[in-house]
PDB file with one MODEL, atoms N, CA, C and O in Angstrom:
MODEL        1
ATOM      1  N   MET A   1      11.641   2.081 -22.158  1.00  0.00           N
ATOM      2  CA  MET A   1      11.835   0.696 -21.755  1.00  0.00           C
ATOM      3  C   MET A   1      10.492   0.129 -21.281  1.00  0.00           C
ATOM      4  O   MET A   1       9.670   0.847 -20.713  1.00  0.00           O
ATOM      5  N   ASP A   2      10.293  -1.124 -21.515  1.00  0.00           N
ATOM      6  CA  ASP A   2       8.999  -1.712 -21.154  1.00  0.00           C
ATOM      7  C   ASP A   2       8.950  -2.100 -19.675  1.00  0.00           C
ATOM      8  O   ASP A   2       9.959  -2.483 -19.084  1.00  0.00           O
ATOM      9  N   LYS A   3       7.756  -1.992 -19.093  1.00  0.00           N
ATOM     10  CA  LYS A   3       7.586  -2.187 -17.656  1.00  0.00           C
ATOM     11  C   LYS A   3       8.064  -3.554 -17.195  1.00  0.00           C
ATOM     12  O   LYS A   3       8.618  -3.671 -16.102  1.00  0.00           O
ATOM     13  N   ASN A   4       7.866  -4.583 -17.996  1.00  0.00           N
ATOM     14  CA  ASN A   4       8.302  -5.917 -17.570  1.00  0.00           C
ATOM     15  C   ASN A   4       9.818  -6.011 -17.469  1.00  0.00           C
ATOM     16  O   ASN A   4      10.339  -6.668 -16.568  1.00  0.00           O
ATOM     17  N   LYS A   5      10.536  -5.357 -18.390  1.00  0.00           N
ATOM     18  CA  LYS A   5      12.004  -5.356 -18.316  1.00  0.00           C
ATOM     19  C   LYS A   5      12.482  -4.562 -17.104  1.00  0.00           C
ATOM     20  O   LYS A   5      13.458  -4.938 -16.454  1.00  0.00           O
ATOM     21  N   ILE A   6      11.796  -3.471 -16.805  1.00  0.00           N
ATOM     22  CA  ILE A   6      12.133  -2.671 -15.621  1.00  0.00           C
ATOM     23  C   ILE A   6      11.934  -3.521 -14.365  1.00  0.00           C
ATOM     24  O   ILE A   6      12.813  -3.587 -13.506  1.00  0.00           O
ATOM     25  N   LYS A   7      10.774  -4.167 -14.266  1.00  0.00           N
ATOM     26  CA  LYS A   7      10.487  -5.005 -13.093  1.00  0.00           C
ATOM     27  C   LYS A   7      11.516  -6.121 -12.950  1.00  0.00           C
ATOM     28  O   LYS A   7      11.964  -6.416 -11.841  1.00  0.00           O
ATOM     29  N   GLU A   8      11.891  -6.738 -14.061  1.00  0.00           N
ATOM     30  CA  GLU A   8      12.875  -7.822 -14.020  1.00  0.00           C
ATOM     31  C   GLU A   8      14.222  -7.311 -13.497  1.00  0.00           C
ATOM     32  O   GLU A   8      14.845  -7.960 -12.657  1.00  0.00           O
ATOM     33  N   ALA A   9      14.667  -6.165 -13.985  1.00  0.00           N
ATOM     34  CA  ALA A   9      15.945  -5.591 -13.539  1.00  0.00           C
ATOM     35  C   ALA A   9      15.890  -5.218 -12.060  1.00  0.00           C
ATOM     36  O   ALA A   9      16.836  -5.478 -11.317  1.00  0.00           O
ATOM     37  N   VAL A  10      14.796  -4.616 -11.637  1.00  0.00           N
ATOM     38  CA  VAL A  10      14.647  -4.210 -10.237  1.00  0.00           C
ATOM     39  C   VAL A  10      14.534  -5.447  -9.346  1.00  0.00           C
ATOM     40  O   VAL A  10      15.124  -5.486  -8.266  1.00  0.00           O
ATOM     41  N   ARG A  11      13.790  -6.446  -9.785  1.00  0.00           N
ATOM     42  CA  ARG A  11      13.651  -7.696  -9.019  1.00  0.00           C
ATOM     43  C   ARG A  11      15.030  -8.331  -8.813  1.00  0.00           C
ATOM     44  O   ARG A  11      15.373  -8.730  -7.700  1.00  0.00           O
ATOM     45  N   ASP A  12      15.807  -8.422  -9.874  1.00  0.00           N
ATOM     46  CA  ASP A  12      17.144  -9.018  -9.770  1.00  0.00           C
ATOM     47  C   ASP A  12      18.022  -8.232  -8.802  1.00  0.00           C
ATOM     48  O   ASP A  12      18.752  -8.820  -8.005  1.00  0.00           O
ATOM     49  N   PHE A  13      17.951  -6.903  -8.871  1.00  0.00           N
ATOM     50  CA  PHE A  13      18.742  -6.057  -7.977  1.00  0.00           C
ATOM     51  C   PHE A  13      18.328  -6.279  -6.520  1.00  0.00           C
ATOM     52  O   PHE A  13      19.182  -6.464  -5.652  1.00  0.00           O
ATOM     53  N   ILE A  14      17.024  -6.259  -6.254  1.00  0.00           N
ATOM     54  CA  ILE A  14      16.547  -6.403  -4.875  1.00  0.00           C
ATOM     55  C   ILE A  14      16.919  -7.772  -4.311  1.00  0.00           C
ATOM     56  O   ILE A  14      17.362  -7.866  -3.166  1.00  0.00           O
ATOM     57  N   VAL A  15      16.750  -8.814  -5.085  1.00  0.00           N
ATOM     58  CA  VAL A  15      17.099 -10.156  -4.606  1.00  0.00           C
ATOM     59  C   VAL A  15      18.598 -10.234  -4.322  1.00  0.00           C
ATOM     60  O   VAL A  15      19.006 -10.754  -3.283  1.00  0.00           O
ATOM     61  N   ALA A  16      19.414  -9.722  -5.233  1.00  0.00           N
ATOM     62  CA  ALA A  16      20.873  -9.780  -5.053  1.00  0.00           C
ATOM     63  C   ALA A  16      21.323  -8.966  -3.840  1.00  0.00           C
ATOM     64  O   ALA A  16      22.186  -9.407  -3.081  1.00  0.00           O
ATOM     65  N   GLN A  17      20.742  -7.783  -3.656  1.00  0.00           N
ATOM     66  CA  GLN A  17      21.190  -6.882  -2.600  1.00  0.00           C
ATOM     67  C   GLN A  17      20.563  -7.155  -1.226  1.00  0.00           C
ATOM     68  O   GLN A  17      21.231  -7.042  -0.198  1.00  0.00           O
ATOM     69  N   PHE A  18      19.284  -7.511  -1.221  1.00  0.00           N
ATOM     70  CA  PHE A  18      18.551  -7.555   0.047  1.00  0.00           C
ATOM     71  C   PHE A  18      17.977  -8.923   0.414  1.00  0.00           C
ATOM     72  O   PHE A  18      17.599  -9.141   1.565  1.00  0.00           O
ATOM     73  N   LEU A  19      17.906  -9.842  -0.543  1.00  0.00           N
ATOM     74  CA  LEU A  19      17.335 -11.165  -0.283  1.00  0.00           C
ATOM     75  C   LEU A  19      18.218 -12.268  -0.862  1.00  0.00           C
ATOM     76  O   LEU A  19      17.729 -13.118  -1.606  1.00  0.00           O
ATOM     77  N   PRO A  20      19.508 -12.267  -0.536  1.00  0.00           N
ATOM     78  CA  PRO A  20      20.398 -13.264  -1.126  1.00  0.00           C
ATOM     79  C   PRO A  20      19.919 -14.675  -0.824  1.00  0.00           C
ATOM     80  O   PRO A  20      19.529 -14.995   0.300  1.00  0.00           O
ATOM     81  N   GLY A  21      19.958 -15.507  -1.850  1.00  0.00           N
ATOM     82  CA  GLY A  21      19.536 -16.890  -1.693  1.00  0.00           C
ATOM     83  C   GLY A  21      18.061 -17.121  -1.950  1.00  0.00           C
ATOM     84  O   GLY A  21      17.626 -18.266  -2.070  1.00  0.00           O
ATOM     85  N   GLU A  22      17.284 -16.048  -2.037  1.00  0.00           N
ATOM     86  CA  GLU A  22      15.854 -16.187  -2.312  1.00  0.00           C
ATOM     87  C   GLU A  22      15.627 -16.433  -3.803  1.00  0.00           C
ATOM     88  O   GLU A  22      16.444 -16.041  -4.637  1.00  0.00           O
ATOM     89  N   ASP A  23      14.537 -17.071  -4.121  1.00  0.00           N
ATOM     90  CA  ASP A  23      14.133 -17.272  -5.510  1.00  0.00           C
ATOM     91  C   ASP A  23      13.564 -15.955  -6.028  1.00  0.00           C
ATOM     92  O   ASP A  23      12.606 -15.436  -5.454  1.00  0.00           O
ATOM     93  N   PRO A  24      14.137 -15.398  -7.110  1.00  0.00           N
ATOM     94  CA  PRO A  24      13.616 -14.134  -7.641  1.00  0.00           C
ATOM     95  C   PRO A  24      12.127 -14.187  -7.960  1.00  0.00           C
ATOM     96  O   PRO A  24      11.442 -13.168  -7.877  1.00  0.00           O
ATOM     97  N   GLU A  25      11.623 -15.353  -8.320  1.00  0.00           N
ATOM     98  CA  GLU A  25      10.201 -15.478  -8.646  1.00  0.00           C
ATOM     99  C   GLU A  25       9.302 -15.319  -7.423  1.00  0.00           C
ATOM    100  O   GLU A  25       8.103 -15.077  -7.562  1.00  0.00           O
ATOM    101  N   SER A  26       9.876 -15.453  -6.221  1.00  0.00           N
ATOM    102  CA  SER A  26       9.072 -15.275  -5.009  1.00  0.00           C
ATOM    103  C   SER A  26       8.780 -13.798  -4.754  1.00  0.00           C
ATOM    104  O   SER A  26       7.907 -13.460  -3.953  1.00  0.00           O
ATOM    105  N   LEU A  27       9.507 -12.931  -5.432  1.00  0.00           N
ATOM    106  CA  LEU A  27       9.282 -11.491  -5.331  1.00  0.00           C
ATOM    107  C   LEU A  27       8.334 -11.093  -6.461  1.00  0.00           C
ATOM    108  O   LEU A  27       8.754 -10.906  -7.602  1.00  0.00           O
ATOM    109  N   THR A  28       7.055 -10.969  -6.127  1.00  0.00           N
ATOM    110  CA  THR A  28       6.041 -10.688  -7.145  1.00  0.00           C
ATOM    111  C   THR A  28       5.897  -9.189  -7.375  1.00  0.00           C
ATOM    112  O   THR A  28       6.475  -8.383  -6.647  1.00  0.00           O
ATOM    113  N   ASP A  29       5.128  -8.825  -8.387  1.00  0.00           N
ATOM    114  CA  ASP A  29       4.885  -7.413  -8.696  1.00  0.00           C
ATOM    115  C   ASP A  29       4.205  -6.681  -7.551  1.00  0.00           C
ATOM    116  O   ASP A  29       4.301  -5.458  -7.448  1.00  0.00           O
ATOM    117  N   ASP A  30       3.513  -7.428  -6.685  1.00  0.00           N
ATOM    118  CA  ASP A  30       2.752  -6.815  -5.600  1.00  0.00           C
ATOM    119  C   ASP A  30       3.340  -7.041  -4.212  1.00  0.00           C
ATOM    120  O   ASP A  30       2.726  -6.669  -3.212  1.00  0.00           O
ATOM    121  N   THR A  31       4.531  -7.652  -4.138  1.00  0.00           N
ATOM    122  CA  THR A  31       5.187  -7.815  -2.846  1.00  0.00           C
ATOM    123  C   THR A  31       5.432  -6.432  -2.245  1.00  0.00           C
ATOM    124  O   THR A  31       5.951  -5.542  -2.918  1.00  0.00           O
ATOM    125  N   LEU A  32       5.061  -6.255  -0.981  1.00  0.00           N
ATOM    126  CA  LEU A  32       5.229  -4.952  -0.321  1.00  0.00           C
ATOM    127  C   LEU A  32       6.668  -4.820   0.183  1.00  0.00           C
ATOM    128  O   LEU A  32       7.039  -5.398   1.204  1.00  0.00           O
ATOM    129  N   LEU A  33       7.454  -4.061  -0.540  1.00  0.00           N
ATOM    130  CA  LEU A  33       8.888  -3.962  -0.260  1.00  0.00           C
ATOM    131  C   LEU A  33       9.195  -3.109   0.960  1.00  0.00           C
ATOM    132  O   LEU A  33       9.993  -3.502   1.811  1.00  0.00           O
ATOM    133  N   VAL A  34       8.569  -1.950   1.046  1.00  0.00           N
ATOM    134  CA  VAL A  34       8.817  -1.044   2.169  1.00  0.00           C
ATOM    135  C   VAL A  34       7.955  -1.456   3.360  1.00  0.00           C
ATOM    136  O   VAL A  34       8.456  -1.603   4.475  1.00  0.00           O
ATOM    137  N   THR A  35       6.668  -1.640   3.121  1.00  0.00           N
ATOM    138  CA  THR A  35       5.720  -1.973   4.186  1.00  0.00           C
ATOM    139  C   THR A  35       6.124  -3.234   4.932  1.00  0.00           C
ATOM    140  O   THR A  35       6.008  -3.288   6.157  1.00  0.00           O
ATOM    141  N   ASP A  36       6.597  -4.256   4.213  1.00  0.00           N
ATOM    142  CA  ASP A  36       6.968  -5.527   4.848  1.00  0.00           C
ATOM    143  C   ASP A  36       8.435  -5.594   5.260  1.00  0.00           C
ATOM    144  O   ASP A  36       8.899  -6.646   5.700  1.00  0.00           O
ATOM    145  N   GLY A  37       9.175  -4.494   5.127  1.00  0.00           N
ATOM    146  CA  GLY A  37      10.530  -4.440   5.645  1.00  0.00           C
ATOM    147  C   GLY A  37      11.626  -4.999   4.758  1.00  0.00           C
ATOM    148  O   GLY A  37      12.757  -5.162   5.214  1.00  0.00           O
ATOM    149  N   VAL A  38      11.320  -5.299   3.496  1.00  0.00           N
ATOM    150  CA  VAL A  38      12.383  -5.744   2.586  1.00  0.00           C
ATOM    151  C   VAL A  38      13.353  -4.586   2.362  1.00  0.00           C
ATOM    152  O   VAL A  38      14.569  -4.776   2.344  1.00  0.00           O
ATOM    153  N   LEU A  39      12.799  -3.384   2.190  1.00  0.00           N
ATOM    154  CA  LEU A  39      13.610  -2.176   2.030  1.00  0.00           C
ATOM    155  C   LEU A  39      13.453  -1.278   3.247  1.00  0.00           C
ATOM    156  O   LEU A  39      12.340  -0.896   3.606  1.00  0.00           O
ATOM    157  N   ASP A  40      14.577  -0.942   3.884  1.00  0.00           N
ATOM    158  CA  ASP A  40      14.557   0.070   4.930  1.00  0.00           C
ATOM    159  C   ASP A  40      15.000   1.384   4.288  1.00  0.00           C
ATOM    160  O   ASP A  40      15.109   1.456   3.064  1.00  0.00           O
ATOM    161  N   SER A  41      15.252   2.405   5.070  1.00  0.00           N
ATOM    162  CA  SER A  41      15.596   3.704   4.485  1.00  0.00           C
ATOM    163  C   SER A  41      16.899   3.642   3.693  1.00  0.00           C
ATOM    164  O   SER A  41      16.993   4.236   2.619  1.00  0.00           O
ATOM    165  N   LEU A  42      17.892   2.943   4.199  1.00  0.00           N
ATOM    166  CA  LEU A  42      19.159   2.815   3.473  1.00  0.00           C
ATOM    167  C   LEU A  42      18.958   1.987   2.206  1.00  0.00           C
ATOM    168  O   LEU A  42      19.505   2.312   1.152  1.00  0.00           O
ATOM    169  N   GLY A  43      18.177   0.926   2.311  1.00  0.00           N
ATOM    170  CA  GLY A  43      17.870   0.111   1.149  1.00  0.00           C
ATOM    171  C   GLY A  43      17.139   0.897   0.074  1.00  0.00           C
ATOM    172  O   GLY A  43      17.389   0.720  -1.118  1.00  0.00           O
ATOM    173  N   SER A  44      16.236   1.764   0.502  1.00  0.00           N
ATOM    174  CA  SER A  44      15.504   2.603  -0.456  1.00  0.00           C
ATOM    175  C   SER A  44      16.454   3.527  -1.206  1.00  0.00           C
ATOM    176  O   SER A  44      16.308   3.739  -2.409  1.00  0.00           O
ATOM    177  N   LEU A  45      17.426   4.072  -0.486  1.00  0.00           N
ATOM    178  CA  LEU A  45      18.407   4.957  -1.138  1.00  0.00           C
ATOM    179  C   LEU A  45      19.285   4.184  -2.121  1.00  0.00           C
ATOM    180  O   LEU A  45      19.608   4.687  -3.197  1.00  0.00           O
ATOM    181  N   LYS A  46      19.670   2.963  -1.752  1.00  0.00           N
ATOM    182  CA  LYS A  46      20.446   2.123  -2.676  1.00  0.00           C
ATOM    183  C   LYS A  46      19.630   1.815  -3.926  1.00  0.00           C
ATOM    184  O   LYS A  46      20.156   1.835  -5.039  1.00  0.00           O
ATOM    185  N   LEU A  47      18.345   1.528  -3.739  1.00  0.00           N
ATOM    186  CA  LEU A  47      17.468   1.247  -4.873  1.00  0.00           C
ATOM    187  C   LEU A  47      17.348   2.470  -5.773  1.00  0.00           C
ATOM    188  O   LEU A  47      17.396   2.344  -6.997  1.00  0.00           O
ATOM    189  N   VAL A  48      17.193   3.641  -5.185  1.00  0.00           N
ATOM    190  CA  VAL A  48      17.086   4.879  -5.970  1.00  0.00           C
ATOM    191  C   VAL A  48      18.362   5.103  -6.775  1.00  0.00           C
ATOM    192  O   VAL A  48      18.295   5.467  -7.949  1.00  0.00           O
ATOM    193  N   ALA A  49      19.506   4.893  -6.167  1.00  0.00           N
ATOM    194  CA  ALA A  49      20.782   5.051  -6.887  1.00  0.00           C
ATOM    195  C   ALA A  49      20.841   4.078  -8.065  1.00  0.00           C
ATOM    196  O   ALA A  49      21.289   4.441  -9.152  1.00  0.00           O
ATOM    197  N   PHE A  50      20.390   2.851  -7.846  1.00  0.00           N
ATOM    198  CA  PHE A  50      20.342   1.854  -8.919  1.00  0.00           C
ATOM    199  C   PHE A  50      19.411   2.316 -10.042  1.00  0.00           C
ATOM    200  O   PHE A  50      19.769   2.235 -11.217  1.00  0.00           O
ATOM    201  N   LEU A  51      18.232   2.793  -9.686  1.00  0.00           N
ATOM    202  CA  LEU A  51      17.263   3.248 -10.695  1.00  0.00           C
ATOM    203  C   LEU A  51      17.823   4.407 -11.508  1.00  0.00           C
ATOM    204  O   LEU A  51      17.700   4.432 -12.733  1.00  0.00           O
ATOM    205  N   GLU A  52      18.434   5.363 -10.827  1.00  0.00           N
ATOM    206  CA  GLU A  52      18.968   6.538 -11.520  1.00  0.00           C
ATOM    207  C   GLU A  52      20.091   6.145 -12.473  1.00  0.00           C
ATOM    208  O   GLU A  52      20.153   6.625 -13.604  1.00  0.00           O
ATOM    209  N   GLU A  53      20.973   5.271 -12.008  1.00  0.00           N
ATOM    210  CA  GLU A  53      22.107   4.860 -12.836  1.00  0.00           C
ATOM    211  C   GLU A  53      21.666   3.952 -13.989  1.00  0.00           C
ATOM    212  O   GLU A  53      22.117   4.119 -15.122  1.00  0.00           O
ATOM    213  N   THR A  54      20.803   3.012 -13.700  1.00  0.00           N
ATOM    214  CA  THR A  54      20.393   2.019 -14.695  1.00  0.00           C
ATOM    215  C   THR A  54      19.477   2.598 -15.764  1.00  0.00           C
ATOM    216  O   THR A  54      19.620   2.287 -16.946  1.00  0.00           O
ATOM    217  N   PHE A  55      18.541   3.435 -15.350  1.00  0.00           N
ATOM    218  CA  PHE A  55      17.520   3.913 -16.277  1.00  0.00           C
ATOM    219  C   PHE A  55      17.688   5.373 -16.684  1.00  0.00           C
ATOM    220  O   PHE A  55      16.887   5.897 -17.459  1.00  0.00           O
ATOM    221  N   GLY A  56      18.726   6.036 -16.164  1.00  0.00           N
ATOM    222  CA  GLY A  56      19.001   7.415 -16.553  1.00  0.00           C
ATOM    223  C   GLY A  56      17.914   8.392 -16.140  1.00  0.00           C
ATOM    224  O   GLY A  56      17.620   9.349 -16.857  1.00  0.00           O
ATOM    225  N   ILE A  57      17.316   8.143 -14.976  1.00  0.00           N
ATOM    226  CA  ILE A  57      16.266   9.031 -14.479  1.00  0.00           C
ATOM    227  C   ILE A  57      16.765   9.752 -13.233  1.00  0.00           C
ATOM    228  O   ILE A  57      17.815   9.419 -12.684  1.00  0.00           O
ATOM    229  N   SER A  58      16.002  10.733 -12.802  1.00  0.00           N
ATOM    230  CA  SER A  58      16.291  11.431 -11.559  1.00  0.00           C
ATOM    231  C   SER A  58      15.083  11.278 -10.645  1.00  0.00           C
ATOM    232  O   SER A  58      13.966  11.642 -11.012  1.00  0.00           O
ATOM    233  N   VAL A  59      15.314  10.737  -9.453  1.00  0.00           N
ATOM    234  CA  VAL A  59      14.237  10.534  -8.489  1.00  0.00           C
ATOM    235  C   VAL A  59      14.325  11.657  -7.462  1.00  0.00           C
ATOM    236  O   VAL A  59      15.366  11.858  -6.836  1.00  0.00           O
ATOM    237  N   ASP A  60      13.227  12.383  -7.296  1.00  0.00           N
ATOM    238  CA  ASP A  60      13.182  13.485  -6.337  1.00  0.00           C
ATOM    239  C   ASP A  60      13.095  12.939  -4.909  1.00  0.00           C
ATOM    240  O   ASP A  60      12.615  11.828  -4.684  1.00  0.00           O
ATOM    241  N   ALA A  61      13.568  13.738  -3.953  1.00  0.00           N
ATOM    242  CA  ALA A  61      13.592  13.310  -2.552  1.00  0.00           C
ATOM    243  C   ALA A  61      12.205  12.901  -2.060  1.00  0.00           C
ATOM    244  O   ALA A  61      12.073  11.926  -1.320  1.00  0.00           O
ATOM    245  N   HIS A  62      11.170  13.639  -2.466  1.00  0.00           N
ATOM    246  CA  HIS A  62       9.820  13.306  -1.989  1.00  0.00           C
ATOM    247  C   HIS A  62       9.281  12.015  -2.594  1.00  0.00           C
ATOM    248  O   HIS A  62       8.247  11.512  -2.156  1.00  0.00           O
ATOM    249  N   GLU A  63       9.972  11.473  -3.596  1.00  0.00           N
ATOM    250  CA  GLU A  63       9.544  10.222  -4.227  1.00  0.00           C
ATOM    251  C   GLU A  63      10.175   8.985  -3.578  1.00  0.00           C
ATOM    252  O   GLU A  63       9.844   7.854  -3.936  1.00  0.00           O
ATOM    253  N   VAL A  64      11.074   9.205  -2.634  1.00  0.00           N
ATOM    254  CA  VAL A  64      11.720   8.082  -1.943  1.00  0.00           C
ATOM    255  C   VAL A  64      10.829   7.719  -0.750  1.00  0.00           C
ATOM    256  O   VAL A  64      11.167   7.970   0.407  1.00  0.00           O
ATOM    257  N   ASP A  65       9.671   7.115  -1.080  1.00  0.00           N
ATOM    258  CA  ASP A  65       8.698   6.800  -0.053  1.00  0.00           C
ATOM    259  C   ASP A  65       7.875   5.581  -0.446  1.00  0.00           C
ATOM    260  O   ASP A  65       8.041   5.016  -1.527  1.00  0.00           O
ATOM    261  N   VAL A  66       6.995   5.197   0.447  1.00  0.00           N
ATOM    262  CA  VAL A  66       6.176   4.003   0.250  1.00  0.00           C
ATOM    263  C   VAL A  66       5.250   4.151  -0.963  1.00  0.00           C
ATOM    264  O   VAL A  66       4.915   3.155  -1.603  1.00  0.00           O
ATOM    265  N   GLU A  67       4.840   5.365  -1.281  1.00  0.00           N
ATOM    266  CA  GLU A  67       3.930   5.573  -2.408  1.00  0.00           C
ATOM    267  C   GLU A  67       4.592   5.324  -3.760  1.00  0.00           C
ATOM    268  O   GLU A  67       3.898   5.076  -4.746  1.00  0.00           O
ATOM    269  N   HIS A  68       5.908   5.385  -3.821  1.00  0.00           N
ATOM    270  CA  HIS A  68       6.624   5.204  -5.083  1.00  0.00           C
ATOM    271  C   HIS A  68       7.474   3.936  -5.136  1.00  0.00           C
ATOM    272  O   HIS A  68       7.785   3.445  -6.221  1.00  0.00           O
ATOM    273  N   LEU A  69       7.853   3.402  -3.974  1.00  0.00           N
ATOM    274  CA  LEU A  69       8.813   2.299  -3.938  1.00  0.00           C
ATOM    275  C   LEU A  69       8.305   1.027  -3.274  1.00  0.00           C
ATOM    276  O   LEU A  69       9.090   0.110  -3.036  1.00  0.00           O
ATOM    277  N   ASP A  70       7.009   0.945  -2.968  1.00  0.00           N
ATOM    278  CA  ASP A  70       6.532  -0.190  -2.176  1.00  0.00           C
ATOM    279  C   ASP A  70       6.375  -1.484  -2.968  1.00  0.00           C
ATOM    280  O   ASP A  70       6.436  -2.565  -2.383  1.00  0.00           O
ATOM    281  N   THR A  71       6.173  -1.403  -4.284  1.00  0.00           N
ATOM    282  CA  THR A  71       6.037  -2.622  -5.081  1.00  0.00           C
ATOM    283  C   THR A  71       6.810  -2.468  -6.389  1.00  0.00           C
ATOM    284  O   THR A  71       7.131  -1.356  -6.807  1.00  0.00           O
ATOM    285  N   LEU A  72       7.100  -3.585  -7.019  1.00  0.00           N
ATOM    286  CA  LEU A  72       7.756  -3.545  -8.330  1.00  0.00           C
ATOM    287  C   LEU A  72       6.888  -2.782  -9.327  1.00  0.00           C
ATOM    288  O   LEU A  72       7.408  -2.053 -10.172  1.00  0.00           O
ATOM    289  N   GLU A  73       5.575  -2.944  -9.235  1.00  0.00           N
ATOM    290  CA  GLU A  73       4.657  -2.247 -10.141  1.00  0.00           C
ATOM    291  C   GLU A  73       4.772  -0.734  -9.970  1.00  0.00           C
ATOM    292  O   GLU A  73       4.859  -0.010 -10.962  1.00  0.00           O
ATOM    293  N   LEU A  74       4.774  -0.244  -8.730  1.00  0.00           N
ATOM    294  CA  LEU A  74       4.903   1.201  -8.483  1.00  0.00           C
ATOM    295  C   LEU A  74       6.248   1.726  -8.979  1.00  0.00           C
ATOM    296  O   LEU A  74       6.322   2.804  -9.569  1.00  0.00           O
ATOM    297  N   ILE A  75       7.298   0.964  -8.738  1.00  0.00           N
ATOM    298  CA  ILE A  75       8.634   1.373  -9.179  1.00  0.00           C
ATOM    299  C   ILE A  75       8.666   1.470 -10.704  1.00  0.00           C
ATOM    300  O   ILE A  75       9.166   2.451 -11.254  1.00  0.00           O
ATOM    301  N   ALA A  76       8.138   0.463 -11.379  1.00  0.00           N
ATOM    302  CA  ALA A  76       8.123   0.458 -12.855  1.00  0.00           C
ATOM    303  C   ALA A  76       7.298   1.626 -13.399  1.00  0.00           C
ATOM    304  O   ALA A  76       7.692   2.262 -14.377  1.00  0.00           O
ATOM    305  N   GLN A  77       6.157   1.909 -12.768  1.00  0.00           N
ATOM    306  CA  GLN A  77       5.329   3.046 -13.197  1.00  0.00           C
ATOM    307  C   GLN A  77       6.107   4.349 -13.093  1.00  0.00           C
ATOM    308  O   GLN A  77       6.040   5.184 -13.996  1.00  0.00           O
ATOM    309  N   MET A  78       6.844   4.533 -12.004  1.00  0.00           N
ATOM    310  CA  MET A  78       7.619   5.758 -11.805  1.00  0.00           C
ATOM    311  C   MET A  78       8.714   5.866 -12.863  1.00  0.00           C
ATOM    312  O   MET A  78       8.908   6.930 -13.451  1.00  0.00           O
ATOM    313  N   VAL A  79       9.432   4.764 -13.106  1.00  0.00           N
ATOM    314  CA  VAL A  79      10.515   4.784 -14.095  1.00  0.00           C
ATOM    315  C   VAL A  79       9.970   5.124 -15.480  1.00  0.00           C
ATOM    316  O   VAL A  79      10.546   5.950 -16.187  1.00  0.00           O
ATOM    317  N   VAL A  80       8.869   4.495 -15.867  1.00  0.00           N
ATOM    318  CA  VAL A  80       8.260   4.774 -17.177  1.00  0.00           C
ATOM    319  C   VAL A  80       7.818   6.235 -17.265  1.00  0.00           C
ATOM    320  O   VAL A  80       8.039   6.893 -18.282  1.00  0.00           O
ATOM    321  N   ALA A  81       7.194   6.740 -16.197  1.00  0.00           N
ATOM    322  CA  ALA A  81       6.719   8.130 -16.191  1.00  0.00           C
ATOM    323  C   ALA A  81       7.872   9.121 -16.343  1.00  0.00           C
ATOM    324  O   ALA A  81       7.701  10.210 -16.892  1.00  0.00           O
ATOM    325  N   LYS A  82       9.035   8.733 -15.853  1.00  0.00           N
ATOM    326  CA  LYS A  82      10.208   9.617 -15.921  1.00  0.00           C
ATOM    327  C   LYS A  82      11.002   9.414 -17.214  1.00  0.00           C
ATOM    328  O   LYS A  82      12.041  10.040 -17.421  1.00  0.00           O
ATOM    329  N   GLY A  83      10.506   8.547 -18.063  1.00  0.00           N
ATOM    330  CA  GLY A  83      11.150   8.347 -19.351  1.00  0.00           C
ATOM    331  C   GLY A  83      12.275   7.328 -19.355  1.00  0.00           C
ATOM    332  O   GLY A  83      13.082   7.289 -20.284  1.00  0.00           O
ATOM    333  N   GLY A  84      12.329   6.502 -18.316  1.00  0.00           N
ATOM    334  CA  GLY A  84      13.388   5.497 -18.230  1.00  0.00           C
ATOM    335  C   GLY A  84      13.101   4.275 -19.035  1.00  0.00           C
ATOM    336  O   GLY A  84      13.908   3.346 -19.055  1.00  0.00           O
TER     337      GLY A  84
ENDMDL
END
């Protein structure tokens, strides 16, 4: 799957789940999701469940962190690397 489609799907999920009423376009590829508090630990787990179900990948426990989930770009890179 192409990175832009991954980012679009993840952006839509995050806006629907964690930023209701926000404009999806306000969530850029570089918005800091974990660092700026958009995703807390429970939110990160919900996002991982979404990624695994949507893209058919498996996210390891050590990957549920700021280094892998802090931006749409990082998330898309991880999904592509895992073959999603």
